[in-house]
N, C-alpha and C positions, 0 to 999 in steps of 0.2 A: 562434278566427281573426281577425288584422283585417282589413281590405277587404282590405292589401293584400295578404296570404297566401292569399284566394279565387282560385277560378278564374272569373274573368269569362266568360261564356256570354252569345251574342247568337242567342237564336231570330228567325228570320227567316221571313216568309208573305209574299205579296202581297201584300195590303190593311193589315195590322197591326190587323185588326178583330177576330178570335176565336183562330182554334190557337194564335199568337205570343202573345196577353193570357194563355190562360188560362194555356200554358205558363210563361209568369213570375210570371203568377199562386202556379201550383200549385213551384214555385222557390224564392220568397221563402216562401214559406208550409212549405213542406217540408224547405229547405234552404240555409233563410237562414245559416246556422254558415259551409258549406261553399262556395258561389255564390253572385257577381254576379250576376245576371240580370239580362238588358235583351233589349228587341223591336223588333222594327222591320222595315219590309215594302219593298218594292220599288216598290210603286204607291199608299202610304195611306190612310184616307178617315178612318173614325170607329171606335171600340169598339160593338162589337154591342151593343145593348140585352138583347136574349138570350142573350151570351156575359156580360154582366155578373149576370142574371139566374141562372145554369146555376153559376156560381159562389159566387153571392152561397148558394143552394139547398145546396150543400156547405161554407159559413161561409170563404169566401174572398173577401172584398172586392177588387176592383180596378174600383172606382170611381175613384180616383184616377188608375189610369193613363192614357196619352193615348198613339193613333197617330201614330205614328213614322214619319218617312221613312229611310230609311237613313244619307244623307246627312248626317243631326242627326248620326252618333257613329262614323263612319267611320272616325274620329284614335283610334276608343282601341282597342287593345292586348290582341283579344279572345284568349281559351285557343283556344275554341271556337262555333262558328257553326252552329248546326242549323238545317237549312231542316226547313220542314213541311208545302210540299206542293211538285208541280212545279214551276209556275212558277220560284219563287222557285230553287232547285235550280239552273234553268238560267239562271237571269240573276242571277245570286246573284256581287258585283260579288267582284273580289284583293281577300283580305286580304294586308296586307303579314308579314311576319317571321316567327311560331310557331305563324300561325290554324291551327286543322287543322278542317276542312268534316265534317261530316256531315249525310247525308241520313237524315229520318227523318221518312214520308209519314203523314198522317193527312184525313180527308174532311171535309170541307169543309160544315159545318152550315148554313150560309146555302142552298148549291144546291141541298141536301138536303131541306129545311123547303121549300122555293119550292113544290115538290109537294101539301104538308101542307094537311089539310083541316079542321085544330082548329089551336087553340098548345098545343093539348096533346101533338100529332104531330106540331109542329114542335119541339119542346123535348124530344122525343124525343131525335132526334140531335145539338143542343150535349150533352144530356148525359152519349151515350153518348163523345161524340169528349170532353165533360171529365173522363170516367174516363179511357178508353186514352189519353191524355195524362199525368194524377195517376200512372198506372202507371211510364210512360214515366220519370217524373221522379224516383219514387220510387225504381228501379234506375238513375238516371244514370248514377252510376261506373261501375258494370258498364256500361251502354249506352255511355259515351266510348270506355272501353276497346277495347270491341270495336269500334269506328269507326277505332279507329288502325290497324287489321289491313288 
């Protein structure tokens, strides 16, 4: 499938530091033949080092990705925008044309890890959310169809 025929999909989160980065990484690893994946944030920051570590442990290198503001990619005509947190869902800009918006919320690993008493305990949150996002991306075609209704 050429890039022209691929589904253009944006994963949107608040900071584009963790969940949306993981989702973009999984889509590129598991669905690159079908999906042209992007990620961005409504208030971007930096890619979370623990997200990099969690994905690396699963064999996915996202070290080349960077946190992007939604304004950097607003001119791309996406087929789908998947919001991954409540704030992004509430503040998601309107996309012109055929873009369909779907919300699939995931827990926020940095927030959950803030109360951790060790690095291992903190990483448990990242690993769990990483695996939940992988499961979502693996079933992405079906998940996108469900979101149409």
